[in-house]
C-alpha positions in Angstrom: -2.4 25.2 17.4 -5.4 27.6 16.7 -8.0 26.5 14.2 -10.4 28.6 12.2 -14.0 27.4 11.7 -13.0 25.6 8.4 -10.3 23.7 10.2 -12.6 22.6 13.0 -15.2 21.4 10.5 -12.5 19.5 8.6 -11.2 17.9 11.7 -14.8 16.9 12.8 -15.4 15.3 9.5 -12.1 13.4 9.9 -12.9 12.2 13.4 -16.2 10.7 12.2 -14.6 8.9 9.3 -11.8 7.6 11.5 -14.5 6.3 13.9 -16.3 4.6 11.0 -13.1 2.8 9.9 -12.4 1.7 13.5 -15.7 -0.1 13.6 -14.4 -2.4 10.8 -11.0 -3.0 12.4 -11.7 -5.4 15.3 -8.3 -7.0 15.4 -6.5 -3.7 15.7 -9.0 -2.7 18.4 -8.2 -5.9 20.4 -4.5 -5.0 20.1 -5.2 -1.5 21.2 -7.0 -2.7 24.3 -4.0 -4.9 25.2 -1.6 -2.0 24.5 -3.5 0.3 26.9 -3.1 -2.2 29.7 0.5 -3.3 29.0 2.1 -0.1 27.5 4.7 -2.0 25.4 5.8 1.1 23.4 6.2 3.4 26.4 9.3 5.6 26.1 9.7 5.0 22.4 9.4 7.6 19.6 7.9 6.4 16.3 8.1 8.3 13.0 5.7 7.1 10.3 5.7 7.9 6.6 2.5 6.4 5.4 -0.7 7.1 3.4 -2.7 9.5 5.6 -6.0 7.7 5.6 -8.6 6.8 8.2 -7.1 3.3 8.5 -3.6 4.7 9.1 -5.1 7.1 11.7 -6.4 4.1 13.7 -2.9 2.6 13.6 -1.4 5.8 14.9 -4.0 5.9 17.7 -3.1 2.3 18.6 0.6 3.1 18.8 -0.2 6.1 21.0 -2.4 3.9 23.2 0.6 1.6 23.6 2.7 4.5 25.0 4.6 5.7 22.0 5.2 9.2 20.9 4.1 9.3 17.3 4.6 11.7 14.4 3.3 11.1 10.8 3.9 12.4 7.3 2.5 11.4 3.9 4.2 8.7 1.8 2.6 9.9 -1.5 1.7 13.4 -2.6 -1.9 12.4 -3.6 -2.7 9.9 -0.8 -3.4 12.3 2.0 -7.0 12.7 3.2 -6.9 16.3 4.5 -9.8 15.8 7.0 -7.9 12.8 8.5 -4.7 14.9 8.8 -6.7 17.6 10.5 -8.3 15.2 12.9 -4.9 13.6 13.8 -3.5 17.1 14.6 -6.6 17.7 16.7 -5.8 14.6 18.8 -2.3 15.8 19.4 -0.4 13.6 16.8 1.9 15.9 14.7 1.0 15.3 11.1 2.9 16.7 8.2 0.7 16.1 5.1 -1.5 17.9 2.6 -3.0 16.4 -0.5 -1.2 17.5 -3.6 2.0 18.6 -1.9 5.1 19.2 -4.1 8.1 16.9 -4.2 10.0 19.5 -2.2 7.4 19.6 0.5 7.2 15.8 0.5 10.9 15.6 1.5 10.6 18.5 3.9 8.0 16.6 5.7 10.1 13.4 5.8 12.9 15.4 7.4 10.5 17.0 9.8 9.4 13.6 11.2 13.1 12.5 11.4 14.0 15.6 13.3 12.1 14.1 16.3 14.9 11.6 16.6 12.7 8.5 16.4 13.7 5.0 17.7 11.5 3.3 15.1 10.5 4.2 11.5 7.3 3.0 9.7 7.7 3.4 5.9 5.5 3.0 2.8 7.9 2.7 -0.2 11.2 3.1 1.7 11.6 6.8 1.0 12.2 7.6 4.6 14.6 4.7 4.9 16.5 6.0 1.9 16.8 9.5 3.4 18.2 7.9 6.6 20.8 6.0 4.6 21.8 8.8 2.2 21.4 12.1 4.1 21.2 11.2 7.8 23.6 8.3 8.0 24.5 8.9 11.7 21.0 9.1 13.0 20.5 6.1 15.4 17.4 3.9 14.6 16.7 0.6 16.4 14.4 -0.7 13.7 11.9 -0.1 11.0 8.8 -1.5 9.2 8.0 -1.5 5.5 4.5 -1.9 4.3 4.8 -2.1 0.5 6.1 -4.5 -2.2 8.0 -1.7 -3.8 9.7 -0.8 -0.5 10.6 -4.3 0.3 12.3 -4.7 -3.1 14.4 -1.6 -2.3 15.3 -2.8 1.2 16.3 -6.3 0.1 18.6 -4.7 -2.5 20.1 -2.6 0.3 20.6 -5.6 2.5 22.2 -7.5 -0.4 24.7 -4.7 -0.9 25.5 -4.7 2.8 24.4 -1.0 3.3 21.4 -1.6 5.5 22.1 0.0 8.9 19.3 -1.4 11.1 16.8 -4.3 11.2 13.6 -3.8 9.2 10.5 -6.0 9.3 9.0 -6.5 5.8 5.4 -6.4 7.0 4.4 -6.7 3.3 5.7 -10.3 3.4 3.4 -11.4 6.2 0.7 -13.7 4.9 -2.0 -11.7 6.7 -0.8 -8.7 4.8 0.0 -9.6 1.2 -2.6 -12.4 0.7 -5.4 -10.0 1.8 -4.4 -6.4 1.6 -2.6 -6.8 -1.7 -5.1 -9.2 -3.4 -8.4 -8.1 -2.0 -7.6 -4.5 -1.0 -5.6 -3.5 -4.1 -8.0 -5.5 -6.3 -11.1 -3.6 -5.2 -9.7 -0.2 -4.5 -7.8 0.2 -7.7 -10.9 -0.4 -9.8 -12.7 1.9 -7.4 -10.3 4.7 -8.3 -10.7 4.1 -12.0 -14.5 4.0 -11.7 -14.6 7.2 -9.7 -12.4 9.0 -12.1 -14.0 7.7 -15.4 -17.4 6.2 -14.6 -16.8 3.5 -17.3 -18.4 0.1 -17.5 -15.9 -2.7 -17.0 -18.2 -5.3 -18.5 -17.0 -6.1 -22.0 -13.9 -4.0 -21.7 -10.4 -5.4 -22.5 -8.4 -4.7 -19.3 -4.6 -5.1 -19.4 -3.0 -5.8 -16.1 0.8 -5.5 -16.0 2.2 -7.6 -13.2 0.6 -10.7 -11.8 1.9 -10.6 -8.2 -0.6 -10.5 -5.4 -1.7 -6.9 -6.4 -2.0 -7.8 -10.1 -3.8 -11.0 -9.2 -6.3 -9.1 -7.2 -6.9 -6.5 -9.9 -7.3 -9.1 -12.6 -9.7 -11.2 -10.5 -11.9 -8.2 -9.7 -11.9 -6.9 -13.3 -12.9 -10.4 -14.6 -15.6 -10.5 -12.0 -17.0 -7.3 -13.4 -17.2 -8.9 -16.8 -13.9 -7.6 -18.3 -11.8 -9.5 -20.8 -8.5 -9.5 -18.9 -5.0 -9.6 -20.5 -1.9 -10.0 -18.3 1.6 -8.7 -19.1 4.2 -10.5 -17.0 8.0 -11.1 -17.2 8.1 -14.0 -14.7 7.3 -17.3 -16.4 5.7 -18.9 -13.3 3.4 -15.9 -12.7 2.6 -15.8 -16.4 1.5 -19.5 -16.3 -0.5 -18.7 -13.2 -2.3 -15.9 -15.0 -3.0 -18.2 -18.0 -4.5 -20.8 -15.7 -6.8 -18.2 -14.2 -8.2 -17.8 -17.7 -6.4 -14.6 -18.7 -4.6 -14.1 -21.9 -0.9 -13.4 -21.4 0.7 -11.1 -24.0 3.8 -9.0 -24.3 3.4 -5.3 -23.6 3.7 -4.5 -27.3 0.8 -6.9 -28.2 -1.3 -5.9 -25.3 -1.0 -2.2 -26.1 -3.0 -2.8 -29.3 -5.5 -5.2 -27.7 -6.5 -3.2 -24.5 -9.0 -0.5 -23.5 -7.8 0.0 -19.9 -4.2 -0.4 -18.8 -3.2 -0.9 -15.1 0.3 -1.3 -13.9 1.2 -3.2 -10.7 4.8 -4.2 -11.0 7.0 -2.1 -8.8 9.2 -1.5 -11.9 9.9 1.5 -14.1 8.4 2.5 -17.5 6.2 -0.6 -18.0 4.2 1.3 -20.6 6.4 3.6 -22.7 6.2 5.8 -25.8 6.1 2.8 -28.2 3.1 1.4 -26.3 1.2 4.7 -26.1 1.7 4.9 -29.9 -0.2 1.6 -30.3 -3.0 2.1 -27.8 -6.6 2.6 -29.2 -8.3 6.0 -29.0 -9.9 6.4 -25.6 -7.5 4.2 -23.7 -7.4 4.7 -20.0 -4.1 4.2 -18.2 -3.6 3.9 -14.4 -1.0 2.8 -12.0 -1.5 0.7 -8.9 2.1 0.6 -7.9 3.6 2.8 -5.2 5.6 5.1 -7.5 4.4 7.0 -10.6 7.3 5.8 -12.7 5.6 2.7 -13.9 4.0 4.8 -16.7 6.4 6.9 -18.8 4.3 10.0 -18.6 7.3 12.2 -19.7 7.2 10.3 -23.1 3.4 10.6 -23.3 3.6 14.4 -22.6 6.2 14.8 -25.3 4.0 12.9 -27.8 0.9 14.9 -27.0 -0.2 18.0 -28.9 -2.6 19.0 -26.1 -3.5 18.1 -22.5 -6.6 18.9 -20.5 -8.3 17.8 -17.3 -11.6 16.2 -18.4 -12.9 15.0 -15.1 -11.6 15.0 -11.5 -8.4 12.8 -11.5 -8.7 12.2 -15.2 -6.4 13.9 -17.7 -6.7 13.7 -21.5 -3.6 13.6 -23.7 -4.3 14.1 -27.4 -1.8 12.7 -29.8 -1.0 14.1 -33.3 -3.2 11.5 -35.1 -6.2 12.5 -33.0 -6.2 9.6 -30.6 -6.8 10.4 -27.0 -5.2 8.6 -24.0 -6.6 9.3 -20.5 -4.4 9.1 -17.4 -5.9 8.6 -14.0 -4.6 10.4 -10.9 -1.5 11.7 -12.6 -0.2 8.2 -12.8 0.1 8.0 -9.1 -1.3 5.3 -6.8 -4.7 5.1 -8.3 -6.6 3.6 -5.4 -5.5 6.5 -3.2 -5.1 9.2 -5.8 -8.6 8.8 -7.1 -10.4 6.9 -4.3 -10.0 6.3 -0.6 -7.5 3.4 -0.6 -8.2 -0.1 0.8 -11.3 -0.8 2.9 -10.7 -0.8 6.6 -11.8 -4.4 6.8 -8.6 -5.6 5.1 -6.3 -3.0 6.5 -7.3 -4.3 9.9 -4.9 -7.2 9.4 -2.1 -5.2 7.8 -2.0 -2.6 10.5 -2.3 -5.2 13.2 0.9 -6.7 11.7 2.5 -3.2 11.9 1.6 -2.7 15.5 2.8 -6.1 16.5 6.0 -5.6 14.5 6.8 -2.5 16.5 6.3 -4.4 19.7 8.4 -7.3 18.4 11.3 -5.0 17.4 11.4 -3.4 20.8 11.4 -6.8 22.6 14.2 -8.2 20.4 16.2 -5.0 19.6 19.4 -6.3 21.3 19.6 -9.5 19.2 18.4 -8.4 15.8 20.8 -7.8 13.0 20.8 -5.2 10.2 18.8 -7.2 7.8 15.2 -7.6 6.5 13.0 -9.8 8.7 9.6 -11.3 8.3 7.1 -11.1 11.2 7.3 -14.4 13.1 4.6 -16.9 12.0 3.1 -17.1 15.4 2.2 -13.4 15.3 1.0 -13.7 11.7 -1.3 -16.6 12.7 -2.6 -14.8 15.8 -3.7 -11.9 13.6 -5.5 -14.4 11.3 -7.1 -16.2 14.2 -8.5 -12.9 15.6 -9.8 -11.9 12.2 -11.5 -15.3 11.7 -13.2 -14.9 15.1 -14.4 -11.4 14.1 -15.8 -12.8 10.9 -17.8 -15.4 12.9 -15.7 -18.3 11.8 -14.4 -21.2 14.0 -10.9 -22.8 13.8 -10.7 -26.6 13.8 -8.6 -28.0 16.7 -6.6 -31.1 15.8 -7.0 -34.1 18.2 -3.9 -35.5 19.9 -4.1 -38.5 17.5 -4.1 -36.1 14.5 -1.1 -34.1 15.8 0.8 -37.3 16.5 0.0 -38.7 13.0 1.2 -35.5 11.3 4.5 -35.6 13.3 5.3 -39.2 12.4 6.7 -40.7 9.3 5.9 -44.3 10.2 2.5 -44.6 8.7 1.4 -45.8 5.2 -1.6 -47.0 3.3 
């Protein structure tokens, strides 16, 4: 492919940013070094539909280092970093992604990566998996990976209905993914996106977090740390009690709509905040979505309610209502940490993408015995990623003595 000067400059910028991220991904680097020596992915084609970020770029380079033929497309219209896409193309990895692409282009790109007849599919949100099950039912796949909570929910529903065609590893369910990526990554990067779009002060603000799973937990914790008064909306009673014991008020969406200043969804569900909630929100309310799909906010209802709309800042749109109240939507209601910021820091994606790389190797090794269901990465691989990360952080792992191991294995001891 021929580049003009602008393309070359864009790719050079991407290369530098990918290099910067790599310096903070030591676990993935250790896996890459082993992959170079062992070539566990040689002869396999991998199609990935993921957020096109510097961290994803390092995962793609690791897969290539392991011998795989890799092709990539974007898993969200606003999550692509164009300089990273240009850099990946420059390295020889076909990348179908451009920030702001239309829904039509989004699916064209998914079909483009599937046209390479991949053996393995990496997915963020299960859109590629859905296309394979609805439109390309006869295309052979030996296995897949899913990175997101939203995607895992969809895949487990498919498995329950008996329609899943091939084994998929729910990487999101690995402890070294959801306990760190979801909590610390989403927590920090979601607020980062809101801050970049609005430049508000969180201290003293009433922040409503809808959903108190790992992502919501992280957002609420970080908002509280910045001095916000956090309110949680939750439908699960156990998670609701957990939020209350973290010191957050727990209200219904109706009550929270009147009490909040900033509203952030992280549920994986549809229409968490709807017309009746927008009707109650105070003037100047900011709404954002940290879930994978933009359906968590009913923006169709908000648009129908509004008498005018205008972009007030980059990634911040103002909706004026008939009574003069204004509601501000961040990043078109799409994934706020990638739509208005750069996504999770590389330090935490190091573990998530190490899980992804190891999952690909595990599927290849076990392809003949795996069934068409949703798997979790084996604990020994999860723990290996954690051990390597701890070493990189300068920590040391306590080794139990033979006496301690024997004690824990026995039931014949007492006071």
